[in-house]
C-alpha positions as CSV (number, residue, x, y, z in Angstrom):
1,X,-125.3,270.6,22.5
2,X,-122.6,271.0,25.2
3,X,-120.7,268.0,23.8
4,X,-120.7,269.5,20.3
5,X,-119.3,272.8,21.7
6,X,-116.6,270.9,23.6
7,X,-115.7,268.9,20.5
8,X,-115.5,272.0,18.4
9,X,-113.3,273.7,21.0
10,X,-111.0,270.6,21.2
11,X,-110.7,270.2,17.5
12,X,-109.9,273.9,17.0
13,X,-107.3,273.9,19.7
14,X,-103.6,274.1,19.0
15,X,-100.4,274.9,20.9
16,X,-100.7,278.6,19.9
17,X,-104.1,279.0,21.5
18,X,-104.3,281.0,24.7
19,X,-105.3,279.0,27.8
20,X,-109.1,278.6,28.2
21,X,-109.9,279.5,31.8
22,X,-112.0,276.9,33.6
23,X,-112.1,274.4,30.7
24,X,-110.4,271.6,32.7
25,X,-108.1,269.3,30.7
26,X,-108.6,271.4,27.5
27,X,-106.9,274.4,29.2
28,X,-103.1,274.6,28.6
29,X,-100.9,277.0,30.4
30,X,-97.9,278.5,28.7
31,X,-94.8,277.3,30.5
32,X,-93.4,280.8,30.3
33,X,-96.4,282.4,32.0
34,X,-95.4,284.6,34.9
35,X,-99.0,285.1,36.1
36,X,-99.8,283.1,39.2
37,X,-103.5,283.2,38.4
38,X,-102.9,281.3,35.2
39,X,-101.0,278.6,37.1
40,X,-103.8,278.2,39.6
41,X,-106.0,276.7,36.9
42,X,-103.7,273.7,36.7
43,X,-104.9,270.7,38.6
44,X,-103.2,270.5,42.0
45,X,-101.7,274.0,41.9
46,X,-102.8,276.3,44.7
47,X,-101.8,279.9,45.4
48,X,-98.5,279.0,47.2
49,X,-97.3,276.6,44.5
50,X,-98.3,279.0,41.8
51,X,-96.2,281.7,43.3
52,X,-93.2,279.3,43.6
53,X,-93.6,278.3,39.9
54,X,-93.6,282.0,38.8
55,X,-90.6,282.8,41.0
56,X,-88.6,279.9,39.7
57,X,-89.6,280.8,36.1
58,X,-88.5,284.5,36.6
59,X,-85.2,283.4,38.1
60,X,-84.4,281.0,35.3
61,X,-87.0,280.6,32.5
62,X,-88.3,277.1,31.9
63,X,-87.0,275.5,28.7
64,X,-88.9,272.2,28.9
65,X,-91.7,270.7,31.0
66,X,-89.1,268.8,33.0
67,X,-87.8,272.1,34.3
68,X,-90.9,272.2,36.6
69,X,-89.0,269.8,38.8
70,X,-86.8,272.7,39.9
71,X,-89.8,274.1,41.8
72,X,-90.0,273.2,45.5
73,X,-93.0,271.0,45.9
74,X,-93.1,269.5,42.4
75,X,-91.7,266.0,42.3
76,X,-91.9,263.4,39.6
77,X,-95.6,262.6,40.2
78,X,-96.7,266.2,40.2
79,X,-94.6,267.0,37.1
80,X,-96.3,264.1,35.2
81,X,-99.7,265.3,36.3
82,X,-98.9,268.9,35.1
83,X,-97.3,267.9,31.8
84,X,-100.6,267.6,29.8
85,X,-101.8,270.9,31.2
86,X,-99.0,273.0,29.9
87,X,-97.6,274.1,26.6
88,X,-94.3,275.5,25.6
89,X,-94.0,278.5,23.3
90,X,-90.9,280.2,21.9
91,X,-87.7,278.8,20.4
C-alpha cells in the first residue's frame, strides 16, 4: 500500500509542485526559497548552512543550481548532492 502511494506521488510530481516535507528524495526545494526551514529538508543542510543559503539568495538571487557554489560551505561535492533536491522556477 505504501509503495503504491509513493509511486502515485512520484508519477504525479512535476517541477511546479510545492516541496513535500519529509518525503526524502521526492521533495524538491525551490532554488528561490528564502525560508531556511525549507532548506533544512535537503540532505546535508543544517540550520547554519540553511541560513547561509538564504542570505546568499537574498543578496543575489540564484539563477541556476551551480549558483549554490557561491554559498560558503558548499563545494562541488555538496552542490552535486543538492542538485537533485532542488528545482528552479521563474524565467
